[in-house]
N, C-alpha and C positions, 0 to 999 in steps of 0.2 A: 586641414588645417592650413588658410594663409600664411603666406610668409613675406613680408616688407621688407623690399630689397630698395637698398641704395648704397652705392659704390662712390668713395672720394680719392682723390687722388694724391692724397697727405702721406697715406700707408706708403712706409720705410721700403724699400724694395731689397730681396735678398741678394746676395753675393756668389759666388763659387762657392763658398763657404759650406752651402750643401752636399758637395760632395768629397765632402774628408771624410774619414772613417769616423773621427768622433759624433761628426752628426748622424749616420747612418745609425752607427752604438744606440743615440739616444733615440732616433726617429723609430726604431723595432720596438724601444723596452715601454715607448710611449703608446706604441698600437698593443703590446700586448696586455698591455695593464686597460686600454680600452678594449678588448677582448673580455678581458677574464670579467669586468663590472658589466658588460652588455649582459655576459651569458650568467653570472650571479644573477643578476637584475631579471633575466626572464626564468629563472627556471625557480628560485628560491623568491621570486615577490619581495625585492629587498625596497623599503621603502624612502621615501625621497622626503625631499626637505617638507612638503604640504601632504604627506600622506599620512592618513589617519589607521587604524585596526578596528576590524570591521566583524561581526560575528560568522562563524564558520556555518558557511552554507548547509542545508537539511539537506538529507539524502532523501528522493522522494521514499515511501514506506517502509522506512527505517524510525527505532523509539515509537513506534506505536503499539497500543494496546491489539494485538491481533487476532478477533473471534476463531480465524480458521484453524482447524485442526490440523492441516499442514503447511502451518504458518513456520513449525518448528523442523522441518524439512530440507534438501538443500537450495528446493527452486521454490521460495515464495512466491504463492500464486495469484498475489496482488500485482504482480511483474508479467503479468501476462493476461493473453486474451484468447478468444475467439474472432477469428479472423470472419468478418463476416463479407466483404465487399470485393469484390474483384478489380485487377491492377488496371487503372487509369492514366491514357498521360494527361489527363486534365486535371491540375492538382487540386486535392480536397482542403477549403478555407476553414478554419478551425476559429472562433471566439473562445475565450475561457468556459463560457459557459455551455457553448455548443460541446464542447472539448469532456466537460464534466459529464455531463445528459449523455452522450455515447459510453465515455470509460460506464457508465453504471449499468449500462446495456449488455456490454459485451466484456466488459472486465471479469479473470479467470474465478479470482478473490470472491467476487460479489457471486459469480453464479454456483461458487463452490458452498458459498453460505448460503444460498436461495435452495439448490438442493439438500441439503444437510437439513434443513426446515422442515421441508418436505417429508423425507424421510422419517422425521420425530413425529409429526403428524401422522404417520403412518402407522408407527407404533404405539403413539396412544388410541387406534382405531381399534388395534390389535390386542390393544389390554384392555378396551371396552366389550368387545367382542363376548369375550369368558364371562361377562357377564350379566349376559342376554341371552334371548333362550335359543337355541342349537333347532331346529328345524330340519328333517331328511324327509325324503320320500322312497318306498324301495317297494319295488314288482318284481316279482320272481316267480318260475313255473318249475317247479320240483320234480325229476325222474331220481327212484330210487330203490333199494333193495338192502334189506336190512337183515344179519345175519343172528337168527334165535341164537345158536350156540355162543355168542358175544358176551351175550348179555345172560348165559348162564342156562337158557329153556331147552338142555340137548335130553328132551325125554324120547322115548324109543315109539317109534311109531308118526311122531311128526316131524315135519321137514325140516330144514336144516335152515332156509331164510325164509324169508315172507313172502322172496316172490318180487318181482319188479311191479312197481307202481308208480304215481302221480299224482303231485296238486298244486293248488296255483296260491301264491302269498300275495296280497297287496296291502302294504301296511304305512301309515305316519309315524314317525317318531320322534319325539319333543325330550330336549334334555333341559334342568334351568336349572340355577345356583340358586339355592334361597339365600342363605347366607354363607361367606366367606372372607374373613378377613384381609386374607394374603392376598385375593383376588382385587379387592375393592382399594387395599392402597396404593397397591401394583399398578392400579387403574389411575389413582391421585397424582402418582410420581412418574407416570407417562406424559401425564397431562403438565406436568411443572417443566419437564423435560422439555415436550413441545413449544411452551413458553419461552422456554430461555433458549430455544433455536431462532425462533420470532425474533426477541433481542438478539441477537448474535448477528443474523442475516441485517435487521435495522442496522447495527455497531458497522456492519462491514462494506457500509453503502457508506459511510460517514470514512473511513479507511478509504475504498475507493477516490472520494475527492479528495482526499488530502494528497494520496498518491496523485493522484492526475492533475492536479491543483499546481502540485512543485514541479512536477515534470515541466508543464506548461509555463511555468514561472522561468525554468531553467534556461526553455530555447529563448525567452525574452532576453536573459541576461547573455546569453551567447551571442544571440544576434546582435546585439549591443556593443560586447565586447569587438565582433568582428568588422562594427562602422567604426570603431575605433582604432583598432587596427591599418583598418583600411587610409583611413583620414593619414596615421601616422607613418604609412608607405608615402604617401603621397606629399606629406612635410620634410620626408627623410629625401624622396628623389629631388623636390625643388631646390633642398641646402647642399643635396648631392651637385647639384649642376652649378647653384651658385658657389660651391667649393673650386669646380674644375676652374667657373670662369675666372676668379680671384687667383689661384694659382699659376693659371696659365697668363694670367698678365700680370704675374710676378709680386702679388700683393699680399698673398698669404705662401705660408710656408709650405710644402709637399703634403708636412705630416695632417693637416686640415683635409684634405682629398681625401688619406687612407681615411681619418674616421668617417669622415662624411660615405663613405662605401660602405665601412663597416657597419655604421648605422642604418643605411638603405636594408642591406641584407639581413642585417637581425629584424626590421620591418617587413622585408619579405616573409621571413621564416613565421612570424608572429601571425602574419595573415593567414597563412595556411593551416597552423595549429587553429587559432579560431575558428576558421571552417571548416576544419575537421571536429572539431569539438561540437559546430553546430547539427552538422549532419548525425554525430552521432545523439545527440539530445533529441533531436526528429525523431530518427531510429527509436529511442527509449516509450514515444510519449505514442506512437504508433504502435506499438507492443500491450501499453496498457491500454487502447481503446480500440482496440479490435480490427487496425486498419496493417496492411502490409508494409514491411519495412524500405519496400520497395517503391511504395506510392510516393507520389509527391507531395508535400504538404507545406500550405500556407496557412502563417497563425496571424492574427493580430497581435503585432507586436504592439500597441497603443493601452499599455496598460496604465493608465494616469494612478499618480502617487496619492493617497488621499488618505489622511492621518487617521491612526486606531478607533476604534468603535466609541464611541461616549459611555464607558462600563466602568466600573470599578471589579481590584480582585476578589474584595470581598463576595460581592454579588457574585462573579461567576464562581466562587469558590460552591456557595449555598445550592444556587440552582445545578451546579453538572452534579451533583448528590442526586437529584432527580432526571437527568436530562440523558445521564449519561448508560446507555441500552445495556453497555457490556459489564456495568455495575448490577444492571436489574435483571441481564442473566446470571449471572454471579449469585444473584439471591435466587433467583429460580431455580437454581439447578443445587444450590444448599437447600430449597425446599423439598424436591426430590429426592436426596440423598436422605434429608429426614423422616420422610412420607416411607421410601424403601426400609430403615431399620423398622419400624412399624412395620409391615409387611413379611419381613422375616422373623418378629418375634410372633406373628399370627400363625405358624405355620403351626404352630403347638397348639391354637385351638382346634374347636371342634366346627364340624363344614357340615352345612345341612344341604341335600338336593335333591331334585325330582328326574325319574326318568321315566315316561310314559309313553304305550304305541297304541295305534289302534288302526283297524283294518278289516279286512275280509280273507277268507283263507279255505280251501276243499279243492274235493273237484267237478267235473264236469258236472254230476247231478246235486250236489250240495256245495254252496258258497255262505259259509257262516262267517257269522262278526267275531270276531276274535280282538282282544287287547289286553295291555298290562297296564299295568302304573304300582310302580314303585317311590316312595319316600325314604331315605336313609340319612342318617348321620354316622358322620367317622370322625372317630378320635384319636387322636396320634398316642399310642401310650409308649414307645423305644424307639427311638431315629438314630441311636448309637452317638450321639453329641455334633448330629448334621447341625441340628438347628442351632444348637449354639455357636456353631464356628460359625454360620452363616449371619447371626446376630452380631459377631467380633467385626466381622471381616466389613459390614454394614456398616459399622459404627465406626471403623477406622476412617470410610470413606466420607464419613460422616464432618469426622474432625477436621479431616484434608480442605474439604469442600469450604467449612466457613472460616478454616483457615485462608481461604483462599479469595472469600470474601472480604476479610478485615484487610488483607493486604491490598486489596482493590481498592479500596476505599482512601487507604492512604496516597494510594499511586495515582488515582484522581485528583486529590488534593495537590502533588507532587506536581501532576501533568501541568492543570491551569497554574501553580507558579510559577513553573520553568517558564512555559511559555508567555506569561505576564512579563518575565526577567526580560525575556528575549524580544516582546514586542517594544517594552521601554528603552531597550538599549539599542536595538536598533533605528529605531525613529529617529535619535537622537542622533546617532550616527547618520542616518541619512543626509542632517539639517548640516553637522558639519562636515560630510563629502561635499556636498553643495559648495557649500564656502571656499573649502579648498579646494576643489577646481576651476573655481570662479580666481582665485589668486595665483594657483599653477599655470592656469592659461595667460594670465598676465604679466607673470615671470618670464615664461616664453617668449612673447612676444616681445616684450623691452630687450631680452637677450639676444633674440635674431636683431634688433635694432643694432643692439653694441657692436654686435661681429658683422653686422653690413657697414657698419662704420667703420670697422679698423678698432673699436674703444677694447673689444674684449674677444680670445681665441675661441676656439671652436669646442673646445671643451666645456666651457660653460653654457654652450648651446646644448651640448650633446646632454647633459645634469639638466638643464630645466624639461628636454624630450622625455625624459625618464621619470622625472616628475611629474608630467603633464600623465604621463602612461598611468603611474601608479594611482595620481588621484582620480584620473578616469577609472581603472580599475578596482579603488575602491568607493565609489559611486555607485558603479554596476553592483558590487557585492553587496552592500548595506544598502541598495533598493531591492535586490532576490530574499535578501534576507529578511526586511520588513513586509513584505508580503506571504513571505512565506510563514513565518513568524504568524501575519493573523490567520494564515491555513491552519496553523498547528494550533493556536487560542480556541478558534472555534470547532475541531475536531475535539480539546479537550474538554470544553465547555457541553460536548454533546451535542452541537447544533452546526455538525460540518454544512450540510448542504445548504440553509437557509442562510449560517453566515456566509459564505461563500456568494451567494446570490446580493443577500445585504453588502456587504462589507466590499466590493467587488465592482459593484454596481457602476457601469459606464455611462 
């Protein structure tokens, strides 16, 4: 931040009273007060004259409807990835859209949902196979000797066994279920579970978009904080030089120089902290998109401010009930649970099946036609209460799935409502923060002019600098919260991928 310097000779010169004990006591009291103010401002974010409250930043991949069964574990899969590229010295450049695209390919949460969907489809094929014919072939060469006494032919004069003999047997076996209510309902339930897994995989993509987009925007905010801290350090260094010149020329008290040194060192600490936070945010994004944390990254920091979408909360509430994939998945899971109840009840129904085989068998001289056809009906008469227990367990699972579906419908409405409130509040906050930043910059320029002309003391300049710092932080946080609120609204409405492309198009 540029500093305008102008020194006049009308400033009174301090005398040797600065060496008195009372003066030194007042000097150290003022320095202690300044240190406490700077420390409290750096740690707690105390607001200045022109500062405004802003919405709390949203942490990536939290407060989202997570479809993965691993989400409840300690490690959230959406915060991990499968690194795919070796580390290079050339920095990798990413825009918001390219980072999201890479996250959709390598994020662990998306991969987990995709593999779960594939397993559900395999289970559906397994349930279908029980309804289809099973055909097998067998060819055997048998060497055998039978005991006649074993079958009760212990007749005097007859040998005790048949003697060794052999024969060949070649057959094709087929089995087919003609009617089984249990198998039919099990297949329909497995098909519903497969649909639910596909919906969950689609919803996982929305979660990945939100997580990667939030992490990307966090880097943009951290980079802006580093730029602001660097500019504040340059301003503090210039003021430190000015204070040193004025104290040397006996145009200002020594306490001004101490104030300037404290402010410069505090600005150095803010730069170090901001740079550290930026590197950690880059590592977080790298973990989300399948890049090594040691790989240098360069992002497109030019994420322009664009007002919120031209939509209404009522329209988003109505469309989200049809667009949310996790809600569709919950409905499919409830349908599967209802079909599973019918399958358990069908265990008490008769089943009809056919088993047949056909082939040739005999010895070397005779190879005759052989076949078997069996049509059977199986009727369960007494199962010891097993079927009733299975039905009761399935009905309890159905009640739980229906309750989860009803709850999720309310949660969808809640997500849209909260995201809309955040978007509205953060959009207004951006406007106010921009105005406050302009006012704070003007106030700082005036304070610096007043100090350079000897009209004001250095404490007024320090307070103005803190106000500018807080106003800049408010603007950065407001822009970050606004952009993340747009992502959250797109995720809540069920169109995170499309919303990220449309609402953040540059």
